[in-house]
C-alpha positions as CSV (number, residue, x, y, z in Angstrom):
1,M,-23.2,6.0,-17.0
2,V,-24.3,8.3,-14.1
3,A,-21.6,8.8,-11.5
4,K,-22.5,7.5,-8.0
5,Q,-22.2,9.4,-4.8
6,T,-21.3,6.2,-3.0
7,L,-19.8,3.1,-4.7
8,F,-19.7,-0.3,-3.0
9,V,-16.8,-2.5,-4.2
10,N,-16.4,-6.2,-3.7
11,E,-14.8,-7.3,-6.9
12,F,-11.1,-8.1,-7.4
13,T,-8.5,-8.2,-10.2
14,N,-6.5,-11.3,-11.1
15,G,-3.4,-9.6,-9.8
16,I,-2.8,-7.4,-12.8
17,L,-3.5,-3.7,-12.9
18,D,-4.3,-3.2,-16.6
19,P,-5.5,0.1,-18.0
20,A,-7.1,-1.7,-20.9
21,Q,-9.5,-3.5,-18.5
22,G,-12.8,-1.9,-17.6
23,M,-13.2,0.0,-14.3
24,L,-16.0,0.1,-11.8
25,G,-18.1,3.2,-11.3
26,P,-17.8,6.0,-12.1
27,V,-17.9,7.6,-8.6
28,K,-18.4,11.3,-8.3
29,D,-15.7,13.8,-7.6
30,G,-16.1,14.2,-3.8
31,G,-17.9,10.8,-3.6
32,H,-17.2,7.8,-1.5
33,I,-15.8,4.3,-2.1
34,I,-16.6,1.5,0.4
35,A,-14.8,-1.7,-0.2
36,N,-14.5,-5.2,1.3
37,T,-10.9,-5.9,0.7
38,A,-9.2,-9.3,0.5
39,P,-5.9,-10.1,2.3
40,G,-2.8,-9.3,0.4
41,C,0.6,-11.0,0.2
42,W,0.6,-14.6,1.6
43,G,-2.9,-15.8,0.4
44,P,-2.4,-14.6,-3.2
45,M,1.2,-15.7,-3.1
46,I,0.0,-19.4,-2.6
47,T,-2.7,-19.0,-5.3
48,P,-1.0,-19.5,-8.6
49,C,-4.0,-18.4,-10.7
50,L,-3.4,-14.8,-9.4
51,H,-0.8,-13.2,-11.6
52,G,0.5,-10.4,-9.4
53,G,1.2,-11.6,-5.9
54,H,-1.8,-9.7,-4.4
55,E,-5.5,-9.5,-4.9
56,V,-6.6,-5.9,-5.0
57,T,-10.0,-4.4,-5.8
58,K,-11.0,-3.7,-9.3
59,P,-10.1,0.0,-10.1
60,V,-12.7,2.7,-9.8
61,Y,-13.2,5.4,-12.3
62,V,-13.4,8.9,-10.7
63,E,-15.5,11.4,-12.6
64,G,-13.5,14.3,-14.0
65,A,-10.1,12.7,-13.4
66,E,-7.9,13.3,-16.5
67,V,-4.3,12.3,-17.2
68,G,-2.1,14.9,-15.6
69,D,-4.5,15.5,-12.6
70,A,-4.2,14.0,-9.1
71,V,-6.8,12.3,-6.9
72,A,-6.8,13.0,-3.2
73,I,-8.0,9.9,-1.2
74,K,-9.1,10.4,2.4
75,I,-9.2,7.3,4.5
76,N,-12.3,7.7,6.6
77,S,-12.2,4.3,8.3
78,I,-10.5,0.9,8.3
79,Q,-12.1,-2.0,10.0
80,V,-10.4,-5.4,10.3
81,T,-12.8,-8.3,9.7
82,S,-10.4,-11.3,9.9
83,I,-10.5,-13.2,13.2
84,V,-7.1,-14.9,12.7
85,T,-4.4,-14.7,10.1
86,S,-0.9,-16.1,9.4
87,S,2.3,-14.5,8.1
88,G,6.1,-14.7,8.3
89,N,9.3,-14.7,6.2
90,D,9.1,-16.3,2.7
91,K,11.3,-18.6,0.8
92,P,10.6,-19.2,-2.9
93,V,10.4,-22.9,-4.0
94,E,12.8,-23.2,-6.9
95,G,11.5,-24.8,-10.1
96,R,7.9,-23.7,-9.6
97,F,8.0,-20.4,-11.4
98,I,9.5,-18.7,-14.4
99,G,11.6,-15.7,-13.3
100,D,9.3,-14.5,-10.6
101,P,7.3,-16.6,-8.0
102,F,4.8,-13.7,-7.5
103,V,3.9,-13.5,-11.2
104,A,4.7,-16.6,-13.3
105,V,3.9,-19.8,-11.4
106,K,4.3,-23.2,-13.2
107,C,3.3,-26.6,-12.2
108,T,6.4,-28.8,-12.3
109,E,4.3,-32.0,-13.0
110,C,1.9,-31.0,-15.8
111,G,3.5,-27.8,-16.9
112,E,0.4,-25.7,-16.5
113,M,1.1,-22.0,-16.1
114,H,-1.0,-20.2,-13.4
115,P,-2.7,-23.5,-12.5
116,E,-6.0,-23.6,-10.7
117,T,-5.6,-25.2,-7.3
118,K,-7.4,-27.2,-4.6
119,I,-6.7,-27.5,-0.9
120,E,-6.0,-31.0,0.4
121,G,-5.5,-31.1,4.2
122,T,-3.4,-28.5,6.0
123,G,0.3,-27.5,6.1
124,P,2.8,-26.2,3.5
125,E,2.1,-29.1,1.1
126,S,-1.7,-28.6,1.0
127,I,-2.0,-26.4,-2.1
128,R,-2.4,-28.8,-5.1
129,C,-2.7,-28.4,-8.8
130,K,-6.3,-29.1,-9.7
131,Q,-5.3,-30.7,-13.0
132,C,-2.6,-33.2,-11.8
133,G,-2.6,-33.0,-8.0
134,A,1.0,-31.9,-7.6
135,D,2.2,-29.6,-4.8
136,V,2.4,-26.2,-6.5
137,T,2.9,-23.6,-3.8
138,P,5.7,-21.2,-5.0
139,F,6.4,-20.0,-1.4
140,V,6.9,-21.6,2.0
141,F,7.7,-20.0,5.4
142,T,11.2,-19.8,6.9
143,N,9.7,-18.6,10.2
144,G,5.9,-18.1,10.4
145,Y,3.2,-17.5,12.9
146,T,-0.6,-17.7,13.2
147,I,-2.1,-14.7,15.1
148,A,-5.6,-14.4,16.6
149,F,-7.3,-11.1,17.4
150,D,-9.6,-10.0,20.2
151,Q,-13.2,-9.1,19.4
152,D,-12.4,-5.3,19.3
153,R,-9.4,-5.9,17.0
154,K,-7.0,-4.2,19.4
155,I,-4.7,-7.0,20.4
156,G,-3.3,-10.1,18.7
157,V,-1.7,-13.3,20.2
158,T,0.2,-15.9,18.3
159,L,-1.1,-19.4,18.5
160,N,0.4,-22.8,19.3
161,K,0.4,-25.8,16.9
162,E,-3.0,-27.2,18.1
163,A,-4.8,-23.9,17.7
164,A,-3.1,-23.1,14.4
165,E,-4.3,-26.4,13.0
166,K,-7.8,-25.8,14.2
167,V,-7.8,-22.5,12.3
168,A,-6.2,-24.1,9.2
169,A,-9.2,-26.5,8.9
170,D,-11.6,-23.6,8.3
171,G,-9.3,-21.0,6.9
172,K,-11.8,-18.9,4.9
173,H,-14.0,-18.5,7.9
174,Y,-11.3,-17.4,10.3
175,M,-9.7,-15.0,7.7
176,S,-13.1,-13.7,6.6
177,I,-12.2,-14.1,3.0
178,P,-14.6,-12.0,0.8
179,E,-17.0,-14.0,-1.3
180,N,-15.5,-12.9,-4.6
181,S,-12.0,-13.6,-3.6
182,V,-10.2,-16.6,-5.1
183,Q,-7.2,-16.8,-2.9
184,N,-6.2,-19.8,-0.7
185,P,-6.2,-18.7,3.0
186,I,-2.7,-18.7,4.3
187,V,-3.8,-20.0,7.6
188,T,-4.1,-23.3,5.8
189,F,-0.3,-23.7,6.3
190,A,-0.8,-23.5,10.1
191,P,2.6,-21.9,10.9
192,H,3.4,-21.7,14.6
193,D,7.1,-20.7,15.2
194,L,6.0,-17.9,17.5
195,V,3.7,-18.8,20.4
196,G,2.3,-16.4,22.9
197,T,3.7,-13.3,21.3
198,V,1.5,-10.3,21.9
199,A,1.1,-7.5,19.3
200,R,-1.0,-4.3,19.1
201,L,-3.2,-3.7,16.1
202,R,-3.0,-0.5,14.1
203,P,-4.5,-1.4,10.6
204,F,-3.4,0.3,7.4
205,L,-3.5,-0.2,3.7
206,G,-0.4,-1.6,2.0
207,Q,-2.0,-0.9,-1.4
208,L,-3.8,2.3,-2.1
209,G,-3.4,4.1,-5.4
210,T,-4.2,4.6,-9.0
211,T,-3.8,2.5,-12.1
212,P,-0.5,2.6,-13.9
213,S,-0.4,3.5,-17.6
214,R,0.8,0.0,-18.6
215,P,-0.2,-3.5,-17.3
216,L,1.7,-4.2,-14.1
217,P,1.4,-7.0,-11.5
218,D,-0.2,-5.3,-8.5
219,S,2.6,-6.2,-6.0
220,H,5.2,-4.8,-8.4
221,N,3.6,-1.3,-8.8
222,A,6.5,0.3,-6.9
223,G,10.1,1.2,-7.6
224,D,11.6,-1.6,-5.5
225,F,9.5,-4.7,-6.3
226,G,9.2,-3.3,-9.9
227,Q,12.9,-4.1,-10.4
228,F,11.9,-7.7,-10.8
229,L,10.1,-6.8,-14.0
230,I,13.1,-5.3,-15.7
231,N,14.0,-7.7,-18.5
232,A,11.9,-10.4,-16.9
233,P,11.3,-13.7,-18.9
234,H,7.5,-13.6,-18.5
235,Q,4.8,-11.5,-20.3
236,Y,5.0,-8.6,-17.9
237,G,8.7,-8.0,-18.4
238,L,9.6,-4.4,-19.2
239,S,12.5,-1.9,-19.5
240,R,13.8,0.4,-16.8
241,E,12.3,3.3,-18.7
242,Q,8.9,1.6,-18.9
243,L,8.9,1.1,-15.1
244,E,8.3,4.9,-14.9
245,D,4.7,4.1,-15.9
246,R,4.1,2.9,-12.3
247,T,2.1,4.8,-9.8
248,D,3.7,3.5,-6.6
249,G,0.3,2.3,-5.2
250,H,2.1,-0.6,-3.3
251,M,3.8,1.4,-0.5
252,D,3.4,-0.6,2.7
253,I,3.7,2.6,4.6
254,N,2.1,2.1,8.0
255,R,1.0,5.7,8.1
256,V,-1.5,5.1,5.3
257,R,-4.1,4.5,7.9
258,E,-7.5,5.8,9.1
259,G,-7.5,9.6,8.9
260,A,-4.6,10.0,6.4
261,I,-4.8,11.4,2.9
262,V,-3.0,10.0,0.0
263,I,-2.7,12.2,-3.1
264,C,-2.1,9.9,-6.2
265,P,-1.1,10.6,-9.8
266,V,-3.6,10.1,-12.6
267,K,-1.9,8.3,-15.4
268,V,-5.0,6.9,-17.1
269,P,-8.5,8.5,-17.7
270,G,-10.6,8.2,-14.5
271,G,-7.5,7.5,-12.3
272,G,-8.5,3.9,-11.5
273,V,-8.5,4.0,-7.7
274,Y,-7.8,0.5,-6.2
275,I,-7.4,-0.8,-2.6
276,G,-6.0,-3.8,-0.9
277,D,-3.2,-5.5,1.1
278,M,-4.7,-4.4,4.5
279,H,-2.4,-5.2,7.4
280,A,-3.2,-5.5,11.0
281,M,0.0,-3.9,12.2
282,Q,3.6,-3.2,11.0
283,G,6.7,-1.5,12.2
284,N,8.5,0.8,9.8
285,G,10.2,-1.1,7.1
286,E,8.2,-4.3,7.1
287,I,11.6,-5.9,7.7
288,A,10.2,-9.5,7.7
289,G,9.1,-9.0,4.1
290,H,5.5,-9.5,5.2
291,T,3.2,-8.7,8.1
292,A,-0.3,-9.8,9.2
293,D,-2.5,-9.7,6.1
294,V,-6.2,-9.3,6.9
295,A,-9.5,-8.8,5.2
296,G,-11.4,-5.6,6.1
297,I,-13.9,-2.9,5.3
298,V,-12.5,0.4,4.0
299,S,-14.3,3.7,3.6
300,L,-12.7,6.4,1.3
301,Q,-13.6,9.8,-0.1
302,V,-12.0,10.9,-3.4
303,H,-11.4,14.4,-4.7
304,V,-9.9,15.4,-8.0
305,I,-7.1,18.0,-8.0
306,K,-7.0,19.5,-11.5
307,G,-3.6,20.0,-13.1
308,L,-1.5,18.6,-10.3
309,K,0.9,16.3,-12.2
310,L,2.7,13.8,-10.0
311,E,5.2,11.0,-10.6
312,G,4.3,9.3,-7.4
313,P,2.1,9.8,-4.3
314,I,2.0,12.5,-1.6
315,L,1.0,11.5,1.9
316,L,-0.6,13.7,4.5
317,P,-0.4,11.5,7.6
318,V,-2.5,12.0,10.7
319,E,-0.7,14.5,13.0
320,E,0.1,11.8,15.5
321,D,2.2,10.0,12.8
322,L,4.3,13.1,11.8
323,P,7.9,13.3,12.8
324,Y,8.4,15.5,15.8
325,L,10.1,18.2,13.7
326,S,7.3,18.2,11.2
327,K,4.4,18.8,13.5
328,P,2.6,22.1,13.1
329,F,3.8,24.8,15.4
330,T,1.7,25.8,18.4
331,D,0.8,29.4,19.1
332,A,3.3,29.5,21.9
333,E,6.1,28.2,19.6
334,K,5.2,30.8,17.0
335,E,5.3,33.6,19.6
336,R,8.7,32.4,20.8
337,A,10.0,32.2,17.2
338,L,8.7,35.7,16.5
339,N,10.6,37.1,19.5
340,V,13.8,35.5,18.2
341,A,13.2,36.9,14.7
342,K,12.7,40.4,16.1
343,Q,16.0,40.3,18.0
344,W,17.8,39.6,14.8
345,G,15.9,41.8,12.4
346,V,14.0,39.1,10.6
347,E,10.8,40.7,9.5
348,K,8.6,37.8,8.6
349,L,8.4,34.1,9.5
350,E,7.5,31.4,7.0
351,E,4.0,30.0,7.4
352,T,4.3,26.2,6.9
353,L,2.4,22.9,6.8
354,P,3.6,19.3,6.8
355,I,3.9,17.2,3.7
356,S,5.3,13.8,2.9
357,I,6.6,12.9,-0.6
358,I,6.9,9.2,-1.5
359,G,10.1,7.9,-3.1
360,T,10.6,4.3,-4.4
361,G,13.6,2.7,-5.9
362,A,15.8,-0.3,-6.2
363,N,17.1,0.3,-2.7
364,L,16.7,2.8,0.1
365,N,19.4,5.1,-1.2
366,E,17.8,5.3,-4.6
367,A,14.3,5.7,-3.1
368,T,15.6,8.6,-1.1
369,E,17.2,10.2,-4.1
370,I,14.0,9.8,-6.2
371,G,11.9,11.2,-3.3
372,L,14.1,14.2,-2.9
373,K,14.0,14.9,-6.7
374,R,10.2,14.4,-6.8
375,A,9.8,17.0,-4.0
376,A,12.2,19.4,-5.7
377,D,10.4,19.1,-9.0
378,L,7.0,19.4,-7.4
379,F,7.8,22.7,-5.7
380,E,10.2,23.9,-8.4
381,I,13.1,24.2,-6.0
382,T,16.5,22.6,-5.7
383,V,17.2,19.2,-4.2
384,P,19.6,20.9,-1.7
385,E,16.8,23.0,-0.4
386,V,14.6,19.9,0.1
387,M,17.5,18.2,1.9
388,N,17.9,21.2,4.3
389,R,14.1,21.4,5.0
390,A,13.9,17.6,5.6
391,T,16.9,17.8,7.9
392,I,15.7,20.7,10.2
393,T,11.9,20.5,9.9
394,G,11.3,16.8,9.0
395,S,12.7,13.4,8.5
396,I,13.4,10.6,6.0
397,E,11.5,7.5,7.1
398,I,11.5,4.0,5.8
399,G,8.1,2.8,4.4
400,R,9.2,-0.6,3.2
401,H,12.6,-2.2,3.1
402,P,14.2,-2.5,0.5
403,G,13.1,0.7,-1.3
404,V,10.2,2.9,-0.1
405,V,10.7,6.1,1.8
406,T,8.9,9.2,2.8
407,I,10.5,12.7,2.6
408,T,8.6,14.7,5.2
409,F,9.2,18.4,6.0
410,L,7.3,21.6,6.7
411,A,6.5,23.2,3.3
412,P,6.0,27.0,3.0
413,I,2.3,27.7,2.4
414,D,3.1,29.8,-0.7
415,Y,4.6,26.6,-2.1
416,L,1.4,24.7,-1.4
417,D,-0.7,27.6,-2.8
418,R,0.9,27.1,-6.2
419,L,-0.1,23.5,-6.3
420,G,-3.6,23.9,-4.9
421,L,-2.8,21.9,-1.8
422,T,-3.1,24.5,0.9
423,E,-6.8,24.0,1.9
424,L,-6.3,20.2,1.9
425,A,-3.3,20.5,4.3
426,K,-5.1,23.1,6.5
427,N,-8.1,20.9,6.8
428,Q,-5.8,18.0,7.8
429,Y,-3.7,19.8,10.4
430,L,-5.3,23.1,11.5
431,D,-9.1,22.6,11.4
432,S,-9.0,19.8,14.0
433,K,-7.3,22.0,16.5
């Protein structure tokens, strides 16, 4: 099939990222992907026929991407299309799943696994088994809210009971659910524990990555949520060693937003780039477990980096999102540093550029250790050197609690040269000046 310069995507998986399934495309190396994404988290979480807890786009084959390469994905634009959404803390409903409420939902009345559902009325008991009529939602809110956005998608305000119930009665419209999505709109639950709370929008992608080398539920394609798969009693259970086949596409890092670049490992032929779980806003950590899931339009550009073997993603955030210590030095700062160097007989200053290495693990400590080791292995240096650089020229930041972090520091340009990343980093941080 002839590779396309621009590929339009509006198809979704059933919640499983499976390398044996066909991909869309191919798209050219250097080409563009434009996708209408479905909300992640809550909608799929109350839709038992989805097997993974999210509803991401079908993966896209990138021409020339081979196992052991990497794919750089530039986020050109993100546009929220939802008018209203709902979110909040979750509580699994015991007895309605086997081992994992994101992955293996079972109807307690008829015993159907992954039952098809219908919506009857509104509220937390409105998701019913199509076969027997039983309440089958595997999750309910402990504290939830419904939030409406202004026309320009700059500000959101949480709604009262009356307004939330109005939205619930026409959920697909207010959430702008894409036509090919099968999820139940979470606004159907009409949560309204927060009323009149104001929040700024800064949309980003909670899911952006490449296909793992074994079938994985999409929400569990990460080192923290992936722990639920270890020795799990359902068909996607795996060993701790097999979890290494993940690609960490589910990061929930709020810096994965318009203008950022994510460099992803290629673990299957073509890479299999997929997108989803757009959020309207989120503070570091996503400490509530969920944030405001929205539908939207995403424009990406992909570029293959040959021979760059990665275990997990690299992030080049927009400069505004860099830690203070990791921002590129100004000419005035360089001149000041050179004066200090001359006073002490240091003949040459390092030339550096920012980089963020993603680490994921069972908890934040393990995620940090994994991120440090990934950075050390990538640059063929020691972990103590990475620790020093991240301490004086960077920061360790929480992406998602419980176990996603970014290891950010200023990397010497000769380190980046060896990996073929220098031009990409220069374009991101120097060409815009």
